[in-house]
VEXDREN-63615 format. One record per residue (C-alpha): residue in one letter; x negated, y negated, z negated. Coordinates in Angstrom, 3 decimals. Each point is the difference from the previous one (the first is absolute). Layout:
// VEXDREN-63615
A, X, Y, Z
...
***
This chain:
// VEXDREN-63615
M, -39.357, -19.880, -123.638
D, 2.602, 1.976, -1.817
E, -0.717, -1.522, -3.404
T, -0.067, -3.530, 1.628
T, 3.429, 0.640, 1.646
S, 1.333, 1.303, -3.280
L, -1.307, -2.994, -1.935
L, 1.710, -2.460, 2.651
K, 3.185, 1.927, -0.440
R, -0.179, -0.317, -3.803
F, -0.021, -3.769, 0.360
R, 2.107, -0.445, 3.041
P, 2.029, -3.231, -0.922
F, 3.682, -0.685, -0.192
A, 1.390, 3.444, -0.454
G, 2.084, -1.457, -2.674
L, 1.638, -2.603, 2.457
L, 0.145, 2.003, 3.238
P, 2.186, 0.606, 1.939
R, 1.538, -3.472, -0.325
D, 3.743, -0.601, 0.131
R, 0.481, -3.630, 1.072
S, 3.501, -0.024, -1.309
R, -1.194, 0.742, -3.583
I, -2.326, -2.888, -0.127
P, 2.248, -2.425, -1.651
A, 0.826, 2.624, -2.675
E, -3.738, 0.705, -0.438
I, -0.694, -3.739, -0.650
I, 2.897, -0.321, -2.452
A, -1.319, 3.013, -2.018
G, -3.405, -1.535, 0.150
I, 1.360, -3.156, -1.371
T, 2.029, 1.640, -2.597
L, -3.016, 2.082, -1.084
A, -2.133, -3.103, -0.309
A, 2.499, -1.828, -2.258
L, 0.342, 3.017, -2.191
A, -3.690, 1.234, -0.092
I, -1.806, -3.187, -0.431
P, 1.278, -0.645, -3.552
E, -0.743, 3.770, -0.661
V, -3.575, -0.123, 0.998
L, -0.551, -3.085, -1.956
G, 1.148, 1.994, -2.888
Y, -2.350, 2.813, 0.716
T, -2.914, -2.418, -0.410
N, 1.044, -0.392, -3.666
I, -0.362, 3.771, -0.156
S, -3.261, 0.293, 1.844
G, -1.758, -3.000, -1.814
T, -0.731, -1.790, 3.220
P, 0.771, -3.514, 1.171
V, 3.571, -0.738, 1.207
I, -1.068, -0.634, 3.546
T, -1.323, 3.602, 0.322
G, 3.538, 1.374, 0.012
I, 0.866, -2.000, 3.324
Y, -3.313, 1.302, 1.355
T, 1.276, 3.526, -0.258
L, 2.806, -0.870, 2.426
L, -2.382, -1.447, 2.654
V, -2.947, 1.976, 1.266
P, 0.609, 3.148, -1.615
A, 3.592, 0.128, 0.819
A, -0.645, -1.006, 3.818
L, -2.699, 2.732, 0.059
F, 2.263, 2.832, -1.057
A, 2.801, -1.225, 2.162
I, -2.294, 0.236, 3.087
F, -2.011, 3.104, -0.791
G, 2.396, 2.132, -2.089
S, 2.256, 2.753, 1.345
S, 3.208, -0.414, -2.106
R, 2.546, -2.479, 1.492
H, 1.485, -0.824, -3.518
L, -2.913, 0.031, -2.556
V, -0.582, -3.333, -1.542
V, -3.424, -0.528, -1.301
G, -0.991, -2.701, -2.615
A, -0.500, -0.495, -3.771
D, 1.077, 2.681, -2.057
S, 0.719, 0.259, -3.739
A, -1.659, 3.384, -0.727
T, -3.265, -0.733, 1.690
A, 0.033, -3.705, -1.440
A, 0.217, 1.563, -3.360
I, -2.935, 2.463, 0.606
L, -2.000, -2.818, 1.069
A, 0.549, -2.034, -3.077
S, -0.574, 3.213, -2.113
G, -3.179, 0.734, 1.726
L, -1.439, -3.472, -0.042
I, 0.636, -0.761, -3.720
G, -3.170, -0.508, -1.727
V, -2.005, -0.276, 3.353
A, 0.952, -3.590, 0.756
A, 2.338, -2.672, -1.376
A, 3.467, 0.173, 1.670
G, 0.454, -2.717, 2.655
S, -3.707, -0.938, 0.130
G, -1.963, 0.014, 3.274
E, -1.869, 3.235, -0.995
Y, 3.131, 1.687, -0.909
L, 1.430, -0.907, 3.455
A, -3.252, 1.019, 1.926
L, 0.312, 3.390, -2.041
A, 3.628, 0.282, 1.140
G, -1.042, -0.460, 3.616
L, -2.696, 2.610, -0.264
L, 2.527, 2.410, -1.293
A, 2.168, -0.773, 3.072
L, -2.869, 0.758, 2.256
M, -0.794, 3.168, -1.863
V, 3.572, 1.320, 0.273
G, 0.028, -1.142, 3.606
V, -3.115, 2.101, 0.870
L, 1.443, 3.050, -2.055
L, 3.192, -0.212, 2.043
L, -1.767, -0.175, 3.269
L, -2.131, 3.081, -1.057
A, 3.085, 1.828, -1.100
S, 1.440, -0.721, 3.551
L, -3.019, 1.130, 1.675
I, -0.192, 3.406, -1.828
G, 3.743, 0.486, -0.128
L, 0.584, -0.532, -3.732
G, 3.708, -1.172, 0.445
F, 1.206, 3.292, -1.589
M, -1.590, -1.064, -3.420
A, 3.047, -2.149, -0.549
D, 2.035, 3.120, -0.371
F, -1.957, 1.083, -3.066
L, 1.479, -2.751, -2.219
S, 3.248, 1.553, -0.821
R, 3.118, -2.188, 0.063
T, 0.639, 0.936, -3.702
V, -3.548, -1.454, -1.032
L, 0.617, -3.022, 2.435
V, 3.355, -0.785, -1.728
G, -1.724, 0.111, -3.211
F, -2.926, -1.925, 1.059
L, 1.895, -2.968, 1.487
T, 2.433, 0.064, -3.078
G, -3.144, -0.526, -2.256
V, -1.279, -2.777, 2.170
G, 3.425, -1.563, -0.077
I, 0.048, 0.039, -3.793
Q, -3.405, -1.354, -0.399
I, 0.619, -2.874, 2.592
A, 3.434, -0.807, -1.601
L, -1.551, -0.234, -3.519
R, -3.027, -2.061, 1.136
A, 2.358, -2.375, 1.867
L, 2.396, -0.252, -2.898
S, -2.833, -0.817, -2.399
E, -1.003, -2.902, 2.536
L, 3.493, -1.167, 0.169
L, 0.080, -0.322, -3.850
G, -3.270, -2.145, 0.277
L, -2.209, 2.792, -1.588
P, -3.500, 1.272, 1.157
G, 0.491, 2.863, 2.481
H, -3.253, 1.071, 1.166
H, -1.134, 2.770, -2.581
H, -1.382, 3.146, 1.537
G, 2.930, 2.154, -1.238
T, 3.686, -0.424, -0.069
L, 0.233, 1.004, -3.713
M, -2.988, -2.101, -1.102
M, 1.833, -3.111, 1.635
I, 3.095, 0.636, -1.928
W, -1.815, 0.476, -3.163
S, -2.081, -2.942, 0.424
N, 3.124, -2.240, 0.891
R, 2.298, 1.297, -2.770
Q, -0.664, -2.838, -2.402
L, 0.123, -2.701, 2.795
V, 3.564, 0.016, 0.830
P, 0.822, -3.108, -2.003
D, -2.099, -2.016, 2.153
L, 2.115, 0.389, 3.061
N, 0.101, -2.762, 2.750
P, 3.721, -0.893, 0.453
A, -0.696, -1.682, 3.174
V, -1.661, 3.029, 1.610
L, 2.811, 2.202, -1.350
T, 2.805, -2.153, 1.393
V, -1.650, -0.157, 3.437
A, -0.401, 3.689, -0.032
I, 3.530, 0.698, -0.952
L, 1.376, -2.382, 2.754
V, -2.109, 1.699, 2.444
L, 0.815, 3.603, -0.852
A, 3.844, -1.205, 0.026
V, -0.422, -1.292, 3.602
I, -1.775, 3.175, 1.260
V, 2.242, 2.465, -1.885
G, 2.954, -2.034, 1.192
S, -1.045, 0.017, 3.634
R, -0.361, 3.646, -0.033
M, 3.502, 0.402, -1.283
L, 1.297, -2.336, 2.675
S, -2.009, 1.915, 2.676
T, 1.493, 3.398, -0.981
R, 3.443, -1.341, -0.150
F, -0.035, -1.961, 3.424
N, -2.517, 2.410, 1.717
R, -2.436, -2.748, 0.775
N, -3.511, -0.586, -0.847
I, -0.145, -3.143, -2.213
P, -3.608, -1.079, -0.741
G, 0.519, -0.567, -3.754
A, -3.653, 0.052, -0.738
M, -0.854, -2.643, 2.652
I, 3.048, -2.104, -1.058
A, -1.372, 0.278, -3.661
V, -3.616, -1.017, 1.137
I, 1.126, -2.987, 1.958
G, 2.208, -1.091, -2.681
A, -2.646, 0.307, -2.805
I, -2.520, -1.990, 2.221
I, 2.605, -2.764, 0.582
A, 0.783, 0.051, -3.765
S, -3.676, 0.029, -0.984
W, -0.781, -2.985, 2.319
A, 2.981, -2.040, -0.935
L, -0.207, 0.623, -3.778
D, -3.743, 0.280, -0.156
L, 0.233, 3.278, -1.779
Q, -3.834, 0.512, 0.154
T, -0.008, -2.065, -3.144
A, 2.051, 2.675, -1.937
M, -1.317, 3.226, 1.580
P, -2.678, 1.360, 2.139
V, 0.467, -0.313, 3.658
V, -2.053, 1.602, 2.995
G, -1.950, -3.038, 0.608
T, -1.974, -0.850, 3.228
V, 0.331, 2.542, 2.712
P, -2.356, -0.228, 2.909
T, 1.430, -0.809, 3.550
G, -0.992, 1.662, 3.123
L, -1.192, 3.236, 1.267
P, -1.987, 2.503, -2.243
D, -3.806, 0.117, 0.575
F, -1.093, 3.170, 2.038
S, -3.077, 1.087, -1.906
L, -1.299, 3.026, -1.983
P, 0.655, -0.233, -3.911
T, -2.680, -1.972, -1.692
V, -1.238, 2.727, -2.246
S, -3.356, 1.330, -0.981
W, 0.218, 3.100, 2.429
S, -1.408, 2.942, -1.687
F, 0.539, 3.819, -0.072
A, 0.491, -0.470, -3.871
L, 2.801, -2.364, 0.654
I, 1.859, 2.276, 2.657
W, -0.434, 2.896, -2.353
E, 1.435, -1.939, -2.927
L, 3.136, -0.928, 2.041
L, 0.311, 3.176, 1.847
P, 2.371, 1.549, -2.531
T, 2.334, -2.898, 0.144
A, -0.146, 0.136, 3.925
L, 0.845, 3.672, -0.098
A, 2.804, -0.635, -2.284
M, 1.407, -2.458, 2.524
L, -0.709, 2.176, 2.932
V, 2.227, 2.843, -1.555
V, 2.881, -2.484, -0.541
V, -0.220, -1.575, 3.470
L, -0.138, 3.641, 1.649
A, 2.990, 1.359, -1.971
Q, 2.236, -3.156, 0.068
S, -0.687, -1.029, 3.541
A, 0.347, 3.331, 1.511
A, 3.242, 0.675, -2.074
T, 1.688, -3.324, 1.292
A, -1.096, 0.400, 3.476
R, 1.189, 3.681, 0.184
A, 3.452, -0.882, -1.640
Y, 0.735, -2.793, 2.658
A, -1.460, 2.125, 2.850
Q, 2.488, 2.671, -0.865
K, 2.839, -2.438, -0.414
Y, -0.428, -1.068, 3.542
H, -1.120, 3.298, 1.540
E, -3.382, -1.541, 1.077
R, -3.505, 1.626, 0.239
L, -2.544, -0.972, -2.566
D, -3.832, 0.074, 0.387
E, -1.209, -0.048, -3.481
T, -3.521, 0.089, 1.082
R, 0.412, -3.327, 1.847
D, 1.947, -1.362, -2.952
L, -3.134, 0.730, -2.204
A, -2.085, -1.911, 2.548
G, 2.361, -2.930, -0.052
L, -0.128, -0.063, -3.734
G, -3.588, 0.169, -0.015
L, -0.384, -2.880, 2.415
A, 2.490, -2.060, -1.922
N, -1.895, 0.457, -3.219
I, -3.411, -0.923, 1.639
G, 1.905, -3.049, 1.188
A, 1.107, -0.663, -3.466
G, -3.563, 0.238, -1.359
L, -1.295, -2.357, 2.701
T, 2.644, -2.702, -0.604
G, -0.310, -0.356, -3.667
T, 2.965, 2.096, -1.316
F, 0.627, 3.353, -1.734
V, 1.052, 3.529, 1.119
V, 3.038, 0.389, 2.022
N, 2.408, 3.035, 0.134
G, 3.184, 1.110, 1.730
S, 2.814, -1.504, -1.761
P, 3.283, 1.922, -0.558
T, 1.906, -3.216, -1.169
K, -1.282, -2.090, 2.911
T, 0.846, 2.757, 2.404
E, 3.441, 0.157, -1.202
M, 0.426, -3.772, 0.186
V, -0.979, 0.052, 3.695
D, 2.327, 3.055, 0.760
S, 2.795, -1.466, -1.890
A, -0.442, -3.330, 2.066
G, 0.110, 1.938, 3.334
G, -3.720, 0.372, 0.758
R, -0.848, 3.180, 1.993
T, -3.630, -0.807, 1.060
Q, -3.260, -1.644, -1.085
L, 0.954, -3.235, 1.716
S, 1.881, -0.859, -3.206
L, -3.233, 0.193, -1.991
L, -1.892, -2.186, 2.685
V, 2.782, -2.560, -0.494
T, -0.636, 0.176, -3.733
A, -3.690, -0.513, 0.504
A, 0.700, -3.089, 2.174
I, 2.135, -1.552, -2.708
A, -2.705, 0.753, -2.627
L, -2.376, -1.922, 2.396
L, 2.343, -2.913, 0.043
T, 0.168, -0.041, -3.797
L, -3.668, 0.126, -0.219
L, -0.343, -2.951, 2.252
F, 2.691, -2.180, -0.976
L, 1.761, 1.131, -3.183
T, -2.664, 0.639, -2.745
G, 0.273, -3.512, -1.531
P, 3.439, 0.680, -1.590
L, -1.228, 3.372, -1.360
S, -2.232, -1.982, -2.440
Y, 2.999, -1.071, -1.868
L, 1.235, 3.613, -0.456
P, 0.496, 0.921, -3.696
K, -1.918, 3.083, -0.978
A, 3.206, 1.183, -1.818
V, 1.606, 0.490, 3.213
L, -2.813, 2.402, 1.217
S, 0.318, 1.835, -3.432
A, 3.911, 0.250, 0.607
V, -0.525, 1.363, 3.609
V, -2.652, 2.531, -1.363
L, 2.459, 1.181, -2.924
L, 2.484, 0.774, 2.596
I, -2.394, 1.977, 2.202
G, -1.054, 2.107, -3.021
L, 3.557, 0.775, -0.928
K, 0.688, 0.910, 3.586
L, -2.805, 2.413, -0.183
I, 1.329, 1.967, -2.928
D, 1.733, 2.668, 1.865
W, 2.921, 0.868, -2.413
Q, 1.892, 1.672, 2.766
G, -3.081, 2.123, 1.075
L, -0.595, 1.099, -3.695
S, 3.656, 0.940, -0.491
D, 0.031, 1.971, 3.164
I, -3.111, 1.982, -1.000
Y, 1.506, 0.525, -3.459
R, 3.137, 1.468, 1.488
K, -1.880, 2.321, 2.611
R, -3.287, 0.875, -1.482
R, -0.384, -0.547, -3.857
P, -3.481, 1.058, -0.383
E, -1.092, -2.571, 2.919
F, 1.899, -2.739, -1.744
W, -2.507, 0.313, -3.055
V, -2.808, -0.020, 2.522
A, 1.111, -3.265, 1.477
L, 0.754, -1.376, -3.642
V, -3.512, 0.844, -1.062
T, -1.576, -1.517, 3.091
A, 2.045, -3.220, -0.676
A, -1.296, 0.006, -3.714
V, -3.516, 0.366, 1.086
V, 0.338, -2.970, 2.278
V, 1.590, -2.191, -2.821
V, -2.273, 1.091, -2.895
F, -3.440, 0.256, 1.921
G, 0.454, -2.135, 3.174
V, 0.766, 0.499, 3.672
E, -3.414, 1.188, 1.172
Q, -0.048, 2.816, -2.632
G, 3.764, 0.703, 0.925
I, -0.889, 0.625, 3.618
I, -2.843, 2.234, -0.951
F, 2.260, 1.956, -2.221
A, 2.723, -0.028, 2.715
I, -2.393, 1.594, 2.564
L, -1.357, 2.663, -2.544
F, 3.723, 0.890, -0.919
S, 1.097, 0.205, 3.569
L, -2.881, 2.360, 0.904
I, 0.712, 2.209, -3.116
I, 3.590, 0.059, 0.994
H, -1.146, 1.006, 3.601
T, -2.482, 2.651, -1.246
R, 2.643, 1.348, -2.505
H, 2.301, 0.702, 3.085
G, -2.544, 1.949, 1.740
Y, -1.475, 1.554, -3.046
R, 3.262, 1.734, -1.005
P, 1.750, 0.920, 3.155
K, 3.201, 1.861, -0.134
N, -1.090, 3.040, 1.861
L, 2.602, 2.735, 0.910
L, 0.498, 3.612, 1.046
I, 1.790, 0.801, 3.382
V, 2.415, 2.740, 0.422
G, 1.914, 1.257, 2.874
Q, 3.815, -0.095, 0.157
P, 2.503, 2.110, 2.159
G, 0.206, -1.596, 3.483
G, -3.655, -0.705, 0.405
H, 0.117, -3.103, -2.475
W, -2.670, -0.802, -2.509
Q, 0.652, -1.520, -3.610
A, -2.270, -1.627, -2.388
R, -0.150, 1.263, -3.553
A, -1.797, -1.175, -3.126
L, -3.204, 1.569, -1.010
A, 1.468, 1.275, -3.315
S, 2.334, 2.249, 2.055
A, -2.890, 2.020, 1.304
A, 2.069, 0.802, 3.096
Q, -1.433, 2.153, 2.643
A, 0.822, -0.451, 3.589
R, -0.154, 3.746, 0.230
P, -1.176, 2.646, -2.378
G, -3.777, -0.533, -0.265
L, 0.109, -3.111, 2.033
L, -0.189, -3.416, -1.605
I, 0.026, -3.347, 1.899
Y, -1.342, -2.955, -2.026
R, 0.579, -3.385, 1.502
F, -2.427, -2.821, -1.213
N, 1.633, -3.383, 0.353
H, -2.858, -2.440, 0.218
S, -3.523, -0.385, 1.247
M, -2.312, 2.464, -1.615
Y, -2.794, -2.040, -1.673
Y, -2.254, 0.025, -3.081
A, 2.718, -1.508, -2.395
N, 2.618, 2.731, 0.643
A, -2.493, 2.947, 0.850
E, -0.023, 1.402, -3.504
R, 3.944, -0.102, -0.303
M, 0.185, 1.919, 3.277
Q, -2.367, 2.562, -1.042
A, 1.811, 0.551, -3.286
E, 3.458, 0.200, 1.713
M, -1.359, 2.541, 2.642
L, -1.673, 2.169, -2.583
H, 3.029, 0.104, -2.379
L, 2.252, 0.818, 2.826
A, -2.089, 2.852, 1.119
D, -0.485, 1.383, -3.380
T, 3.585, -0.141, -1.084
A, 1.461, 1.178, 3.402
D, 2.591, 2.801, -0.371
P, -0.272, 2.082, 2.061
P, -3.925, -0.514, 0.493
L, -0.874, -2.031, 3.042
R, -1.609, 1.145, 3.164
W, -0.009, -3.315, 1.924
F, -0.359, -3.464, -1.397
C, 1.072, -2.516, 2.668
I, -0.959, -3.690, -0.416
D, 2.692, -2.146, 1.954
A, -2.071, -2.910, 1.235
S, 2.893, -2.060, 1.565
S, -0.187, -2.754, -2.608
V, -3.874, 0.033, -0.119
D, -1.744, -2.846, 2.226
D, -3.492, 0.237, -1.512
V, -2.202, 2.365, -1.988
D, -3.059, -1.298, -1.464
Y, -3.208, 1.829, -1.038
T, 0.890, 0.673, -3.450
A, 3.399, 1.533, 1.169
I, -1.737, 2.255, 2.523
D, -2.469, 1.316, -2.632
T, 2.967, 0.566, -2.288
L, 2.122, 1.908, 2.674
A, -3.249, 1.931, 0.665
E, -0.063, 1.088, -3.852
V, 3.620, 0.683, 0.069
G, -0.341, 2.124, 3.100
G, -2.941, 2.056, -1.598
V, 2.071, 0.680, -3.132
L, 3.096, 1.150, 2.053
K, -2.175, 2.169, 2.209
D, -1.346, 1.804, -3.159
K, 3.689, 0.646, -1.048
G, 0.724, 1.498, 3.492
I, 1.998, -2.955, 1.341
T, -0.523, -1.720, 3.226
M, 0.224, -3.764, 0.316
V, 1.483, -1.376, 3.171
F, 0.852, -3.492, 1.180
A, 3.041, -1.142, 1.923
Q, 2.213, -2.910, 1.375
D, -1.692, -2.588, 2.149
V, -3.482, 0.387, -1.126
D, -1.154, -2.087, 2.993
A, 1.582, -3.055, -1.823
I, -2.880, 0.074, -2.504
N, -2.780, -2.300, 0.668
A, -2.245, 1.493, 2.656
K, -3.125, 0.296, -1.995
S, 1.738, 1.659, -2.817
R, 1.762, 2.444, 2.080
Q, -3.162, 1.054, 1.449
E, -1.618, 0.435, -3.304
L, 3.048, 2.034, -1.294
Q, -0.298, 2.283, 3.082
R, -3.666, 0.246, -0.605
Q, 0.438, 0.678, -3.744
F, 2.754, 2.597, 0.718
R, -0.908, 1.706, 3.165
D, 1.699, 3.262, -0.990
A, 3.158, -1.680, -1.048
P, 2.834, -0.191, 2.452
F, 1.247, -3.480, 1.108
F, 3.788, 0.145, 1.065
A, 1.888, -2.755, 1.877
S, 3.118, 0.411, -1.960
L, 1.550, 1.907, -2.856
D, 2.165, 2.177, 2.169
D, -3.334, 1.159, 1.573
V, -1.187, 0.903, -3.561
L, 3.065, 1.872, -0.723
D, -0.026, 2.004, 3.188
R, -3.672, 0.945, -0.409
Y, 0.467, 0.884, -3.734
E, 3.129, 2.295, 0.858
Q, -1.928, 1.671, 2.796
N, -2.840, 0.996, -2.278
A, 2.007, 0.552, -3.241
A, -0.575, 3.724, 0.149
K, -3.655, -0.233, 1.022
P, -2.082, -0.497, -3.252
D, -3.103, -0.976, 2.107
A, 1.639, -2.328, 2.425
L, 0.150, -3.722, -0.315
***
């Protein structure tokens, strides 16, 4: 019964819409219309990145967006097509199927289903914290690399050159001799589209209004293409199906071997969805002082991706850019996203005909700007100023994405983040604690060898004690005991910063305790030992039955001073 209640609570709908404020409904509708005007051209551009038919971009704003709006927790996070996951999709399916083919689209749908199931599993077992393991430094580098790769590929297409090589450098090398064969018509349309979009952004900034430059450029290009018959001079989108997407499982040869082959790509997407969606949702929850249920958001994202897989489109993600679009337009709940989904529905029912005239150069121009926007110059500059070593980590991550590909880049990013995390725990800045006049305590560096009282040394370990740092802990403790002047009688471990002690650390402490005992030194524990994981605390107390456990450093000092003249006392 409890599990059923918990499951129903996890999928309880409309948390992102309620409580409803009727006075805000007009503002939410306007924000939804604004998002549709800005996002529809953008998601059409994402299909150029993902290698799927153009209509699939609009599909991402229909069922997947509506499912998250209904079942997600965040009132602000906008879910839809995303450049990073689209790039991972294209990278993962290169060589498996021809881009744009029915088989390719079916595999994209299968990947969306796999990511959806993985997100639901992550929600059920509480893995939302995994997003924290992809450091901001590495994420900035990864997205910058994705932006560079996307921009270079889009530029190649704008110049009328082939752009579907496996690696970015391979593409540049292959196209180096083809520059004289440029298509002037394609280049002209692209320049005009870029001018309209960039100009509208400048005007939006100047007048503090959202001008849908991408929508204006798309509509203008469609009208020009129809009136001037541009399809004779350049590639256009061509026939776009009208109506709702089919609700069905992807038409693939279902097998464990196929799922196993696609699993690395699905896991790479999962990590990006976890990190990007959680970071965006948290930022806006903090901005408006709202509670956020990350577990429910994972469930909402899982259902959204399952909806994507069943409606013939590709993986969706929480989008920082679209979320900012809605927020800037005054949207404060998921009602705005439902309005956008309704406009996407109207577009699918009545406006797909004109899309067939859309020059592909327009999509490439939109993608170019998307790629350039992903290159986080400000973030890199900020990291460079504040943490020079981490700047090189971000730069190397970006280089791996550009040189080897997006999928390899995310694997590298995960490994690098874990290495950084492990390094922080592997080399904690441990301290010695000494008493000061007036009953105050002060921390000193280990190199000082400072004793709290002659013969009493208090060693504060500033991390969980686990296998990676156990050897370092042992070396520090034995060195302090061997070099103490005057010789030690008590070696106190201040456990105030320790929240867990694993099996290796317990064994290491037992070994150190034995060595200290042979030297005539008593090992004691102090400072909130009850805060340690209960099982580890019990194991510590079992392992060190004869070792005193004190509630505070003051208690340690009092007992030591009481027994200072008693050689056989504790």
